N, C-alpha and C positions, 0 to 999 in steps of 0.2 A: 233183629235178634230172633233166633229161631231154635229149632232142635233138628239135629241131623242124625242119621243112622244108616247102616248098610251091612250087607253080608256078601262075602267074597269067597267063592269056592276055589281053593288053591291046589287041590290035588286032582289028578286025572279022573279019579273015581269019586270026586266030591259030589254029594247030592245037589241037584239043581236048586236054585234059590226058591224057597217056598214063599209065595205071596202072602200067605197067612202069617208066617213068622215075621216077615218084613212089616206087615201091618201091626203086629203086636209091639214091635219096637217103636213104631210111629205112635201108636196109641199111648204108650208109656210116656211119651214126650208131649202130650197134648197141651199141658199147661204152658209149655215153652212157646207154643205157636198156635194160639186159638183162632187165628184168622184164615187158616187154610192148610191143606195138606196135599201131598202128592207122593207118588213113588214111581220108580222106573226099574224095569228088569231087563237085562241084556237079552237080545233075541236068542242067544245060546244058553241062557239061564245060569251063567257062571257068576254074575254079580248083580246085585240090586241095591239101589239107593232110595232112601226115604227122607222126607222133609216135612217139618211142621213150621208154619209161617206166622210170625208176628210182623205185620206190615208196618214198616217205619219209613222206608225209602221206596218210591215208586209203588203206590198203593194199588195200581192196576193189575189185572190178571197177567199182563206181560211180565211181571216180576215173579211169577210163580216158579217153584222149583219142585224137583230137580230140573235144571235148565240145561239144554244142549246147545252146542255151537251150531251154526247154520249148516255146516257140512256133516254134522252128526259124529264127528271124531271125538269130541269132548263132552262129558256129562258131569255136572257139578251139583253137590248139595252143600250149602254154605250157611253158616251161623255167624252172625256178627254184623259189623258195619265197616266199610272202607270209607273213611271220611274224605280222602282226597280223590274219590272216584271221578269227580267231574273234571279235574285237571288231567287225570290219566285218560279219561275218555276223549278229551280234546286232542291229546297227544296221539292216541291210537287212530282217531279219525283222520288226522293229518297224514298218517301212514297208510290210509286207504281202508281201514276197518269200517264196517257198516253195522249199525246197532238197530235192533228192533224193539228195545225197551229203554227205560230211563233208570234202570237198576244198577247198583254196584256189582251185583252178581255177574251180569253180562260182561262187565269190565274185567272181572277175574278171568273169564273164559278167553277173551281176546288177549289179555296180557300174558297168560300162560302160553297161548299159541305163538306169541311173539318171542317170549323170553324164557320159556320153560320154568324150571324150578327156581331160577334166579329172580323171578318176579317178587319173591317175598320181601326183599329189602326195599322194594318200591312202595310198599303198602303202608299207609298211615291209618291205623284203626285197630279194632279188636276182632279176632276171627278164629274160627276152626272150620275147616272145610275138607271135603273128600271129592277128588276129581278123577274120573276114569278117563284114561287116554287109550282110545281104541287102537290107534296106530302103533303105540308102543306096548299095548297089552299089559298095562300096569295101572296101579291105583296110587294116587298121590294124596297123602294126608298131611295136614299142617295145622299148627297153632300159633297165635300171636306171640310177640316177644316176651311179654310178662305173664302169659297164661291167664288172661282175663276170661277167655272162653275155654270151656273144658272139652276134652275128647278122650274117651276111654276105649281100649282095644282088648279083645279076647280072641284067642286062637286055640285050635287043636290041630291034629294032623291033617284035617280035611278042609277046615273053614276058618275064616277070620270074620269077626263081627266088630263093629264099632258103633258108638253112640255118644250123645252129649251127656248121658248120665249112666252111672253104674247100675242103678235100679232098672233102667230099660234093658240092659244086657241080661239081667237076671231073668227076664221073661222068656229067654231062649232055653229050651230043655237040655241042650247039649253043653251049656256053659257049666263048668266045674265050679261049684260054690264052696269048695273046701277053704277053711280059713287061712289067711295069710298072716303068720305070726308078726311080721314086721308092721303090717297095717294096724293090728290090735295094739301092739306095744307102742307104736308111734303115736296112736291116739292118746293113750294115757300119759305118755311123756310130754306131749306138746299141746294136747287139747284139739288136735286135728290129725288127719292121716297124712303123713309126709309123702309127697310125690317121689317116685312114680307108683307107690304102693296103693292098694285099696284093701278092704277087708278080705278080699278073695284072691287066692293064688293065681287064678287064671285071668284076672282082669288087671290091667295096668293103665295108667295114664300116659298118653303121649306127653313127654316133658314140655314145659313152656319153652317157647322159642325154638322148637324142633319141628322137623318134617320127617316123613317116613315114606319111602318108595317101596311098593310091594309088587313083585313080578307075578305073572300069572301062575308060575310054579311054586310060589310061596316064598322065594328068596326076598329078604327085606333088608333095606339099608336106611338106617336112621342118621340124620344129620342135624347138627345144632347150628342154626343160622343167626341166633341172637344170644349174646352172653353178657349180661350187665357187668359182672365182675371183670371180665376181660376188657371191656370198654373202659372201665374205671382205671384199670392198670395202664392202659394206653394214655388216658387223660387228655385226649384230643377233643377240644370243644369245637362246635360248629360256628362259634363266633357270634351268635345272636344274643342280644341282651336279655336279661331276665324278664323285664316287663313285656317285651315283644314276644319272647318265647312262650310265656304263660298265656298272653292274650291270644296268640295264634292257636295254642292247644285248645283253649276254651271255645274259640271260634269253630275249630274243626268239630268239636263235640256237640255243637249246636246244629249241625247239618242234619236235617230231618224234614219229612213231609207231614209231620204231625207236631203239635205243641210239645215243648220241652220244659219240664218243671225243675225244681231244685229241692234237694234235701238241705234244710237250713238248721244248723246248730249254733251254739255260742262260740264255737272254735274258729281259729283263724283259717283253717283249711277251707271249710265250706263257705266262710264269709268271703274269702278271696275269690273263690270260684264264682260265687253269686254276684259279687260286685263287678267282676270282669264280664260276666254274662249280661248284666244289665247295661254295661257300656256298649255292648254289641247289639242290643235289641231294645224293645219297648218294655221297660220294667213293669209297667202297669198291667201288661198282658201275661206276666210270668207268675205261675203258681209256685209257692214255696211251702214246704211241709216241715213241721217240727213235732217231735213226740214230747209228751209231758207225763209225769208220774207223781202221784200224790206222796209216795214214799220219799221222794227226793225234794219236795217243796221246801224252800227256805235253806237248802244246802247249796254249796258251790257246784254240785253235780246237776242241778236243775237247769236245763238248757233253755226252757221256755221264755223266761223273762228277758234275757239278753237277746234271744233270737227275735223276739218281738221288737226290741229296740233296733236291731239290725234291719228287720223287714221294713219298718217305718223309714229308716235312713235310706234304704234302696228304693222304696216305693213299690214293692212287689205285693201281690195278693198273698196273704199269709194265713195258713191254717195250723192250729195247734190241736193235735189229736191226743187226748188224755187216755191212757191205758190203765185199766183197773186190774187188780189181782184176779178177779173173777173172770175177766175176759181172757187173761193168759191161761188160766186153767181150762177154760172152754176150748181154747185154740191149741192147747199143748199137744194133743194127739195129732192134729193136722200139721203143726210145725215139724214134728218128728217124722211124719210121713213125707213131707216136702223136702226134708233134709236128705240130700243124696248120699253124702258120706257123713259120719258122725263128727260133730264139732261142738265145742262148748260155747261158741260164739254164733252169730248169725241171727239170733232172736231179734236183736235191734233192727237189723236190715229187713227181716220178715215183717216186722210191725210197721215200719215206716213205708215199706213197699205196699203193704195193704192199705195204708192211709192214702198213698198216691193213687192207687187203683180206685179207691172210693171216690176220688176227685175226678176220675175219668182220664188220668194220664197214662200214656204208654211209654214215656221216656222221662228220666230224671237224672240230673247231674249230682254226683256225690264228691265229697272232698277226700275220699279214701286215697291213701298214698302220700299225703303231705308229710306225715311224720317220717316216713322212710326216705323220701327225697330231700327233705330239708332238716334232718336231724332233730326232729321234734320230741322223740321219746327220751326218757331219762336213761334208757339203756345205753345211749350214746356217751353218757358220762359215767354212769354207775358201773357198767361192766368193765371198761378199761381201768377204772380206779380200783376196783376189787382185784382184778388180775395183777395190777401193779403192787398192791399192798401184800398180796399173798404169793408173789412170784417165787419166793423161797420154798414154798410148800411143794412145788412140782419136782424139786430135787429130792424129796422125801416121800415117795408114793406110799411106802409101807406105813409110815406114820399117819398119813391122811386116811388110808383105809381103816387103820386101827381106831382112829378117832371117830370115824363115821360108825363103825360097828358098835363101839361103846355107847355113843350118844344117840343113835337112831331110835332105840326103844323109848327114849325119854324126851327127845326134842319136841315132838308134837304137843306135849303137855304144857310147855311154857312158851314156845315160839313156833315158827314154821318148821314142819318136818324136814324141809330142804336144808335147814341150818346144819344138820349133821354132816352134810357133804362139803362144807366150806373149805376144809383143808385138802380134801381129795380132788375137788374140781376147781376151786377158786383161783388157783395159781396160773391158769392159762386163760386166754380170751375165749376160746371155745368152751372150756369148762365153766367159766363165769357166766357165759351167755346161757348155757343149759340151766344153771342155777336160777338165773333171772327169768327166763322165758318158760322153763319147764313147769308142768303141772304136777305130775308125780315124778319121783326120781327113780333111776334104774333099780336100786335095791328094793323099791316098793312093788315092783311089777309082779314078782312071783305070787304075792298075796292076792293080786287082782286077777291074774291070768293063769296061774299055775306055773310051776317051775319050768316045765318043758317049753311051753309057748313063750314065756318071758325070755328064756335063754336063747331060743331060736330067733326070736324077734330082735333082740339086742345085737346078736351076732350079725344078722343081715343089715341092720341099720348102721352099725359101726358109727355111732353118733358123733363122737369127738373127731375121728378122722374125716367124716363127712363135713363137719363144720370147718375144719382146717382147710380142706380142699376148696370150700366155698370162698375162702379169703386168699387163696393162692395168688401170688404176684402183687399183692397189695401191701404197702408199707405204712401209709397213714392210718392212724387209729380210726378216724371218721370214716374213711373209705371201707375199712374192714368191717366196721359195724354196719354201714349201709349195705354191704354185700350180704351180711348175715340176715338183716331184717328183710331186705328185698327178696332174697332167695329162700327164705323160710316162712317167717310170720306173714308177710304180705302176700306171697304167692300161694301158700298152702292154706291160709286161714281167711284173711281179709277178702281177697279177690274171689276165692271159691265160695265163701259165704255170701258175698254180694251177688254172685251169679245165681245160686239156687234160690236164695230168698227173693230176689226180684222176679225170677222166672215162675215162682209159685203163684204170682199174681199177674202174669203176663206183662211185666214191667221191665223195660230195658234200662238198667242202671249204667250210666256212663261215668268214666273216671278220668277227667281231664288232667289230673296230677300224675296218673300212671299212663304214660304215653311215650313211645319209643323216641319220637322226634324231640319231645321236650327233654327227655333224659339225656340225649346226645347234646342238646344245647346247654344243659346244666354242668357238663363235664368241664374242668374237674369239679367234684362235688364240694362247693364252697359256700353257696348261699344258705342262709338259715331261715327259720320261720318268720323272723322279723323282716327280713328282706322280701320274702314272698308276700307278706301281708301289706307291704308298703307299695306294691305294684299298682293297685287300682288308682285311677286318676283322682278320684275323690276319696280322701282318707277315710278309713274305716273308723267307727266310733271308738273312742279311747277305752271304753269298757271292754270291748272285744280285743283290742290290741294288747291290753295289759292284764287280761284275765289269766289266772293261773290254770295250767292245763289239768283237765280232769278226765278227758276221754268221753266217748259216747257210751254212757252208762245206762244199763237196764237192770232193774233189781231182781234178776232171775233167782239168785240164791235166796234172797229174802222171801220171794214168793214160794220157793220150794221148802222153806223152813230149814235151810242149810246155812252154815257159817260162811261158806265160800263155794267156789265153782267145782270143787272136787266131788261134792255130792251130786251136782247136776251132771257132771261127766259120767258118773256111774249110771245114772238114770238114762242118759243118752245111749250109752253102750248097751245097756239091757234092751233098749228099744230096737237095736239092730240085731238082736238075737245072738 
């Protein structure tokens, strides 16, 4: 897990890459890679790559980056882990490739030399990388299938810059920091900034599961190499059983040259991951971390007591880190500084990552993704049920809008302000999903952002058509909901928050339940949370198996003196200026 960055001059009269500018990009990523740094600038000065290293695989200097191929044709800066790198390395060695390191980075260089951009479908892992091909005079950028690892790009007429964080790119004086209405509107709609937007017009995310080839003259071609919804539409399973598929994924995510710990909650997701990890290793040597909050003590949302039951059941070393309101207020400024893009979530991940760092860990497994892959959220039942009950309303759009305009000024006094939009949005799956997952509603945005920015943002986002496209080709209700959750909430909020929050503490957070190979084995999406939790050879404690779902709760709103996360959202947005 690392940080990558680079600058590419794409115009004949583009300024040569400035070593100081490249160093500023790298310095802004220091927390992502505290174990080392390096940079490379092309002899002609047209491109430069930078790297910050968090050493997890091959701790030796031979694993340092940017890394070049033996013939100097290829240079790579890579963030992430390729869990099947050993198998790929053996295959490449059988074809005559020679290696000078034990790193997964060098495997990428040889695999690209052998297979070109088609290499991506061979990789099992999480990644974002930039690879310069001297022979073809082009730059190849790519992200993993689900977008676990970030990559942001900015360009003007002369240069392209890219980095693992938005805030790193803002250190370059030529980056246009004009606000992007879609990014600001998207944040208030969802509580996160929807991909590919950021808060800035000139900075975009390379979409999850995509690659980008950029020629020396600036011509660019983006390709989508992994599309979860399209695979669900095909419905072709790899034929591996659930227990085997989950165990294989956990085994892959344990590949490391440093100890791997666990985030342990009272939920079935982390419990299943933890149990399978213990089956594959020595449980007494595994550190597990749980957060505790006095505000939640004695309530179903208190994870600590059942996590302790589970820890004893598994035989792991268990630590409970109790967080006080005072600590949150002391750390609040740092949390907002570490937050790369605004989010109403991620505080929980930041806190548990801090606890893991305090234990000396550099890697931890998380149960993120279980609800999306195994239909654990109530959205899978509530959203289709609402759309079915109100399906008649979609044929009367004028009535729905009138109802909303009449009720909106008063709804917040007695119920959620979103209730005013029930008839306007509730009659379709996309609209019902917006009502369920949305933080603020479209009609509320002018008051938050001003009429012009709200209008421009909503026009660019085209929220309902975007959600409909995300379900294209899917007929089963569960598949359509899975596509919405995976392509929106999981990708834009959970995974992004997991990344920045872990990196704030030099911690690599791995997500065995968000894995391309596992996803392909789960097709068609039929297994549920009970099926998942039944896969460990030794049954999980009944208190865990039958616990009512509460989610990973942190009392942020309570600490802020707010009734809900809307107030926290406004505070976060203000912090981003």
